[in-house]
C-alpha positions in Angstrom: 1.2 -46.1 82.0 3.5 -48.8 82.8 2.3 -52.0 84.4 4.6 -53.7 86.4 4.9 -58.2 84.9 2.4 -59.5 87.6 0.1 -56.7 87.2 0.4 -56.8 82.5 -1.1 -60.6 83.5 -3.4 -60.3 85.9 -5.4 -57.7 83.4 -4.9 -59.7 80.5 -5.9 -62.9 82.8 -9.1 -61.2 84.6 -9.3 -58.1 82.8 -8.8 -55.4 85.5 -5.8 -54.4 87.5 -5.8 -52.0 90.0 -2.9 -49.9 90.5 -1.1 -47.3 93.0 1.2 -44.4 91.6 2.5 -41.2 94.0 1.3 -39.1 92.1 -1.8 -37.9 90.7 -1.7 -38.9 86.6 -3.3 -36.6 84.0 -4.2 -36.9 80.7 -3.5 -40.5 80.7 -4.1 -42.4 77.6 -6.7 -45.7 77.3 -4.1 -47.8 75.9 -0.7 -49.2 76.7 1.8 -49.9 74.1 4.4 -52.9 72.9 5.8 -54.5 75.5 6.0 -58.3 77.0 5.2 -60.3 80.4 6.3 -63.6 81.4 4.3 -66.4 80.8 5.7 -69.5 82.3 9.0 -68.5 82.7 8.3 -67.5 78.6 8.8 -64.5 77.3 5.5 -64.0 75.1 4.8 -60.2 73.3 1.6 -58.0 74.0 -0.1 -56.5 71.6 1.4 -53.6 70.0 -1.4 -51.4 71.5 -4.0 -52.9 73.7 -7.1 -50.3 74.6 -7.6 -50.1 78.0 -9.9 -47.6 80.3 -8.2 -45.9 82.8 -10.8 -44.7 85.8 -9.0 -42.6 88.9 -10.5 -44.8 91.7 -8.8 -41.7 94.3 -6.4 -40.6 97.2 -5.5 -43.4 99.0 -3.2 -44.1 102.2 -1.9 -47.3 101.0 -1.3 -48.7 104.8 -4.7 -49.0 105.6 -6.6 -48.9 101.8 -5.2 -51.1 99.6 -7.3 -53.9 101.1 -9.8 -53.5 99.9 -8.3 -53.5 95.7 -6.1 -56.6 96.7 -8.1 -59.5 94.8 -7.4 -57.9 91.6 -4.0 -56.3 92.3 -1.9 -59.1 90.6 -0.1 -59.3 93.8 -1.0 -62.5 96.6 -0.3 -60.7 99.2 -1.0 -57.2 100.9 2.4 -57.0 101.4 3.7 -58.1 98.5 2.3 -55.2 97.3 3.8 -52.8 99.7 7.3 -53.8 99.1 6.4 -53.2 95.6 5.4 -50.1 96.2 8.8 -49.8 98.8 10.9 -50.1 96.2 9.6 -47.3 93.4 8.8 -45.0 96.3 12.9 -45.2 97.1 13.8 -44.3 93.7 11.4 -41.7 92.4 12.3 -40.2 96.0 15.5 -41.1 95.7 16.9 -43.0 98.8 19.6 -45.0 97.2 19.3 -47.5 100.3 16.4 -49.7 101.1 13.9 -48.0 103.7 10.9 -49.0 105.4 8.4 -46.8 104.3 5.4 -46.1 102.1 4.2 -43.1 101.0 1.8 -41.6 103.2 -0.4 -41.1 99.8 -1.3 -42.0 96.3 -3.8 -42.4 93.8 -5.3 -45.6 93.0 -6.4 -46.3 89.1 -8.7 -48.7 87.9 -7.5 -49.8 84.6 -10.0 -52.4 82.3 -8.8 -54.5 79.2 -11.6 -55.2 77.2 -9.9 -58.7 74.5 -12.0 -57.8 70.8 -14.6 -60.5 71.4 -15.6 -58.6 74.3 -15.5 -55.4 73.3 -18.2 -56.2 70.5 -20.7 -57.6 72.6 -20.2 -54.5 74.9 -21.2 -51.8 72.9 
């Protein structure tokens, strides 16, 4: 599962992020591979592999139900989250031009990240 920079930064900072997907995912791996995020304008490498827990929240209507998850989405406003979803929806649906529509339904996932020192405390 790929996260955009805002969501990944939020996950690393807060330990949890909600992410919206147009299609239901099966066989989700509970880790993310190498990548980078931008911190203070500088690229920062992530660890080679970070362990996460991925939980399916369920099928949602992005227009009316995402507000409850905004705090841990990595976005500042619902409109900002909607714009990102529209952009991804345009790419995946083959729309060559920007449209102003959200998918009617999609799936929400909660991703939890425990830093190494927190893992020991949780066990």
